[in-house]
VMD Tcl script that draws the C-alpha trace (Angstrom):
set ca {
  {0.40 0.01 0.18}
  {1.30 3.74 -1.14}
  {0.28 6.45 1.17}
  {0.68 9.85 0.84}
  {0.68 13.02 2.92}
  {2.89 15.85 0.27}
  {4.50 18.37 1.72}
  {5.25 21.75 -0.03}
  {7.54 21.49 -2.87}
  {7.38 25.56 -2.84}
  {10.82 27.58 -0.93}
  {13.54 24.44 -1.24}
  {16.62 26.03 1.06}
  {15.28 29.24 2.05}
  {13.90 29.98 5.27}
  {10.34 30.17 4.93}
  {7.98 33.81 4.94}
  {6.79 35.04 7.71}
  {3.16 34.52 8.93}
  {1.33 36.33 11.50}
  {0.10 32.79 13.85}
  {-3.08 35.23 14.87}
  {-5.61 37.11 13.56}
  {-7.52 39.91 15.29}
  {-10.78 39.58 13.70}
  {-13.18 37.48 13.39}
  {-13.33 36.93 8.95}
  {-15.50 35.43 6.56}
  {-12.88 33.78 3.88}
  {-13.88 32.38 0.70}
  {-11.55 30.24 -1.13}
  {-11.88 28.13 -4.79}
  {-10.32 25.03 -5.09}
  {-8.67 23.40 -8.23}
  {-6.97 20.14 -7.60}
  {-5.74 17.86 -10.39}
  {-4.30 14.28 -9.46}
  {-2.70 11.70 -12.11}
  {-1.83 8.35 -11.66}
  {-0.91 5.09 -14.06}
  {-2.00 1.76 -12.45}
  {0.39 -1.22 -13.91}
  {-2.31 -3.64 -12.86}
  {-5.47 -3.51 -10.58}
  {-5.45 -0.85 -7.88}
  {-8.13 -0.07 -5.84}
  {-7.91 3.92 -4.12}
  {-9.16 5.92 -1.47}
  {-8.84 9.94 -1.38}
  {-9.26 12.03 0.83}
  {-9.10 15.37 -1.37}
  {-13.18 16.83 -0.34}
  {-12.88 19.98 1.62}
  {-14.33 19.33 5.10}
  {-18.10 20.22 5.12}
  {-18.70 21.44 8.87}
  {-16.86 23.24 11.54}
  {-16.27 26.76 10.38}
  {-16.41 25.98 6.74}
  {-19.47 25.78 4.30}
  {-19.18 23.86 0.95}
  {-20.86 26.49 -1.80}
  {-19.68 24.48 -4.93}
  {-17.86 21.47 -5.42}
  {-17.79 18.37 -8.46}
  {-15.23 15.44 -8.95}
  {-14.52 14.16 -12.08}
  {-12.51 10.94 -13.04}
  {-11.15 10.78 -16.71}
  {-11.73 7.99 -18.31}
  {-15.20 7.96 -16.23}
  {-14.94 4.60 -13.26}
  {-17.61 3.49 -10.91}
  {-17.02 5.44 -7.24}
  {-18.61 5.97 -3.67}
  {-17.86 8.84 -2.02}
  {-18.88 8.47 2.32}
  {-17.85 10.36 5.05}
  {-16.46 9.58 8.33}
  {-19.22 9.34 10.96}
  {-17.38 11.12 13.72}
  {-15.67 13.46 12.40}
  {-17.26 13.99 8.68}
  {-14.27 13.42 6.53}
  {-15.43 12.55 2.75}
  {-12.98 9.49 1.05}
  {-13.52 8.81 -2.71}
  {-13.02 5.63 -2.83}
  {-12.46 3.79 -6.49}
  {-10.47 1.16 -8.47}
  {-8.75 0.61 -11.36}
  {-7.56 -2.05 -13.47}
  {-4.67 -0.64 -15.71}
  {-3.68 2.51 -17.61}
  {-3.82 6.28 -16.55}
  {-6.25 8.22 -14.53}
  {-7.13 11.43 -13.57}
  {-8.87 12.89 -10.68}
  {-9.81 16.88 -10.59}
  {-12.32 18.15 -7.63}
  {-13.98 21.78 -7.51}
  {-15.26 23.45 -5.05}
  {-15.92 26.96 -3.37}
  {-15.63 27.24 0.08}
  {-16.60 29.71 2.77}
  {-14.81 29.25 6.26}
  {-15.93 31.88 9.09}
  {-13.29 31.94 11.71}
  {-13.13 33.51 14.92}
  {-11.12 36.27 16.16}
  {-7.77 34.50 17.78}
  {-7.73 34.94 21.75}
  {-4.23 34.89 22.97}
  {-5.76 34.61 26.72}
  {-7.30 31.35 25.61}
  {-7.14 28.98 28.63}
  {-5.57 25.58 28.89}
  {-9.19 23.07 29.25}
  {-9.04 21.13 32.41}
  {-8.70 17.37 31.11}
  {-11.78 16.95 33.66}
  {-13.74 19.53 31.47}
  {-12.75 18.22 28.42}
  {-15.71 16.35 26.10}
  {-14.91 12.77 26.00}
  {-14.84 12.94 22.40}
  {-11.64 14.83 22.80}
  {-9.24 13.03 24.92}
  {-7.56 10.77 22.44}
  {-6.13 13.61 21.06}
  {-4.18 13.71 24.38}
  {-2.49 10.15 23.89}
  {0.78 9.24 21.77}
  {0.86 8.06 18.37}
  {2.88 6.12 15.76}
  {4.13 9.88 14.97}
  {3.67 11.45 17.76}
  {5.47 10.27 20.81}
  {4.15 12.77 23.37}
  {5.10 10.48 25.62}
  {9.00 10.00 25.14}
  {9.12 14.06 24.58}
  {7.30 15.05 27.75}
  {10.62 15.93 29.88}
  {11.40 17.91 26.80}
  {8.63 19.74 26.81}
  {8.15 20.58 30.36}
  {11.90 21.65 30.44}
  {11.45 24.25 26.92}
  {7.21 25.12 27.84}
  {7.00 24.35 31.65}
  {7.19 27.52 32.22}
  {4.73 29.57 29.80}
  {1.52 30.20 30.83}
  {-0.88 27.08 30.16}
  {-3.20 27.47 26.89}
  {-2.71 30.06 23.84}
  {1.24 31.59 25.71}
  {1.86 27.71 25.72}
  {0.81 27.00 21.90}
  {2.10 30.08 20.65}
  {5.57 29.54 22.39}
  {5.56 25.48 20.51}
  {4.97 27.09 17.44}
  {8.24 30.08 17.53}
  {10.16 27.54 18.92}
  {9.59 24.98 16.22}
  {9.19 27.84 13.53}
  {13.64 29.20 14.96}
  {14.58 25.55 15.30}
  {13.52 23.42 12.80}
  {14.70 24.09 8.97}
  {12.33 23.60 6.57}
  {14.18 20.93 4.26}
  {12.68 18.92 1.40}
  {14.08 15.79 1.27}
  {15.27 15.87 4.88}
  {12.34 13.29 6.20}
  {10.80 10.45 5.25}
  {7.30 8.63 5.46}
  {8.59 6.58 8.94}
  {9.86 9.81 10.20}
  {8.55 10.52 13.77}
  {8.24 13.72 16.16}
  {11.13 12.60 18.20}
  {12.74 11.92 14.35}
  {12.61 15.58 13.42}
  {13.62 17.35 17.38}
  {16.47 15.43 16.87}
  {18.04 16.03 13.21}
  {16.36 20.11 13.23}
  {14.91 19.55 9.96}
  {11.70 18.32 8.20}
  {8.53 19.51 5.95}
  {5.22 20.54 6.93}
  {3.72 17.47 8.41}
  {7.45 16.83 10.64}
  {6.49 20.65 11.75}
  {3.41 20.14 12.73}
  {4.06 16.48 14.33}
  {6.25 18.15 16.34}
  {3.63 20.89 17.73}
  {0.82 18.20 18.17}
  {3.68 16.55 20.37}
  {4.70 18.86 22.20}
  {1.29 20.31 22.79}
  {-0.21 16.26 23.90}
  {2.88 16.48 26.24}
  {1.25 19.47 27.92}
  {-1.83 18.48 28.56}
  {-3.49 20.52 25.55}
  {-5.41 18.23 22.85}
  {-3.88 18.62 19.83}
  {-4.46 17.16 16.34}
  {-2.71 16.97 12.48}
  {-4.84 18.58 9.91}
  {-4.26 18.63 6.06}
  {-6.28 20.41 3.73}
  {-5.60 23.41 0.53}
  {-3.53 26.46 1.80}
  {-2.31 29.36 -0.27}
  {1.40 29.48 -1.27}
  {3.65 32.48 -2.69}
  {6.33 30.44 -4.86}
  {5.04 27.63 -7.25}
  {4.35 24.31 -7.28}
  {1.11 23.88 -5.14}
  {1.10 21.38 -3.00}
  {-1.03 19.92 0.27}
  {-0.22 21.01 3.35}
  {-0.19 20.15 6.86}
  {-0.76 22.24 10.09}
  {-2.25 21.69 13.52}
  {-5.82 22.55 15.71}
  {-4.86 23.31 19.29}
  {-8.07 23.01 21.61}
  {-7.59 25.85 23.61}
  {-10.46 28.73 25.02}
  {-12.95 25.13 24.14}
  {-12.44 25.76 20.62}
  {-10.21 24.14 18.34}
  {-7.95 27.01 16.79}
  {-5.55 26.29 13.75}
  {-1.84 27.33 14.06}
  {0.64 26.87 11.10}
  {4.67 26.41 12.41}
  {5.76 26.27 9.19}
  {4.65 29.47 8.60}
  {4.03 29.06 4.76}
  {0.08 29.85 5.53}
  {-1.81 32.21 7.05}
  {-3.87 29.81 9.20}
  {-7.35 31.48 8.03}
  {-6.45 30.78 4.78}
  {-6.01 26.94 5.07}
  {-8.96 25.05 4.40}
  {-9.25 21.81 6.23}
  {-9.79 18.56 3.94}
  {-8.94 16.05 7.52}
  {-8.01 16.17 10.80}
  {-6.29 13.59 12.72}
  {-4.16 12.04 15.05}
  {-1.07 11.99 12.63}
  {-0.38 11.61 9.41}
  {-1.65 8.09 9.27}
  {-5.26 9.25 9.62}
  {-4.89 12.05 6.45}
  {-3.23 10.63 3.92}
  {-4.59 12.52 0.42}
  {-4.34 9.23 -1.53}
  {-3.66 5.21 0.11}
  {-3.36 2.89 -2.81}
  {-3.84 -0.65 -2.55}
  {-1.88 -1.97 -5.71}
  {0.73 -0.95 -8.51}
  {-0.32 2.65 -9.21}
  {2.18 5.03 -8.94}
  {1.18 9.14 -9.14}
  {1.95 11.30 -12.42}
  {0.97 14.52 -10.98}
  {-0.62 16.82 -9.16}
  {-1.99 20.06 -8.81}
  {-3.65 21.13 -5.84}
  {-4.38 24.72 -6.25}
  {-6.32 26.45 -4.08}
  {-6.86 31.04 -4.72}
  {-8.83 33.10 -1.69}
  {-11.27 35.40 -3.67}
  {-12.46 37.21 -0.98}
  {-11.60 38.23 2.52}
  {-14.53 40.24 4.96}
  {-13.80 41.42 8.55}
  {-16.87 41.01 10.33}
}
mol new
graphics top color blue
foreach p $ca { graphics top sphere $p radius 0.5 }
foreach p [lrange $ca 0 end-1] q [lrange $ca 1 end] { graphics top cylinder $p $q radius 0.2 }
display resetview
């Protein structure tokens, strides 16, 4: 099986541009998505894609379409808990292309830099698993490190912002520096990674500080081509999920969610069960409207 969670291919070898972590006003953000994925299968392959924009939370999908060329039977279904949508199809052989287009509206709340740490006793039952160590986020192993680095910072939003600042300042954004099996501890030790590695390390530190956190895969506009899927993370502070991007490649309010999960294994945009490989990808997004509310 091949699983993919791509990292941005832009800005290789250069420091990512600074993008602020917080937005002071509630806002409505409209974005247009035009995502094309092209593959070739050398034999029968079952495919599972996560490329639909999430319908829910602070997102509303206004219009969307999915076209597969050549036409293939497909089924779209939603995760019963988080409402992520999956596209399932089977190809016998040959080239095939998926094109997903959508218009999405996000209504984001103003960021509160004083948002409190929600005590574990007050957390909703369904969020407790976002405190647990996972395959890529060894928060148990990294607990002592997290306490040394951030234990003296006020709990809640100040700690999360300190985590984001530390990762941005101490981890180099370097394409090819990690593998699909690299964990947060690996990234911390080698001080380099790509977007999913930055997000994994942030999730790990937050969980070690008793802050629920999860990885988010989505569409995000970048200053330089080529376009790519992007991984950020959410922390549960002030009784809600708040998006942060420790790479600072994208403004958090411009990120359109596809899926969120415990780590990258939950949010891969493509899982291929058979001899298929990618030929090209272009998950493009354009912000077409921004209004303070």
